Phi, psi and omega in degrees: 000134181280135180279138177284137177281166182291329177298310181294320177298316179298316180293317178296320177294320178296315180292319178300315179295320179295329177279322183291319188300311180298326180287335181276340183262326188252143173273153179275180180296337180263018180061029174262134176231157179269118180269128180224150176292137187279338180297314177295327178293321176295317179298309181295313188288332187250334185255331183293327176300330179290325177299317180293323177296318179299314182292323179293318180286335179283324183248075184277348182278346178254166179281327177055053181301317180297321178293321179295316178297315179297323179294318179297314176301317182290326178290323174297317177295322179302313180289326177295318179292318179298319179294319182294318181272007180054049177267121180271123179268347178212000000 
């Protein structure tokens, strides 16, 4: 079995969170909503963007496309979570 690299793990986690967040916040037309525990969403939505920034700054000799894509997704998720929980950043 092939081991996942940290780039692939970070990108998969970012995509998974981008799919999970809208379904956990909004109800569908039939009033069904996806219930998810909020602690993992806080961890993923607020702390993982910092991991991406650290990895990009640590490996400056490579382009790190997967980290950049994951970071953009995670920053969008970061602001989405902050807006949902009414956290004022300024």
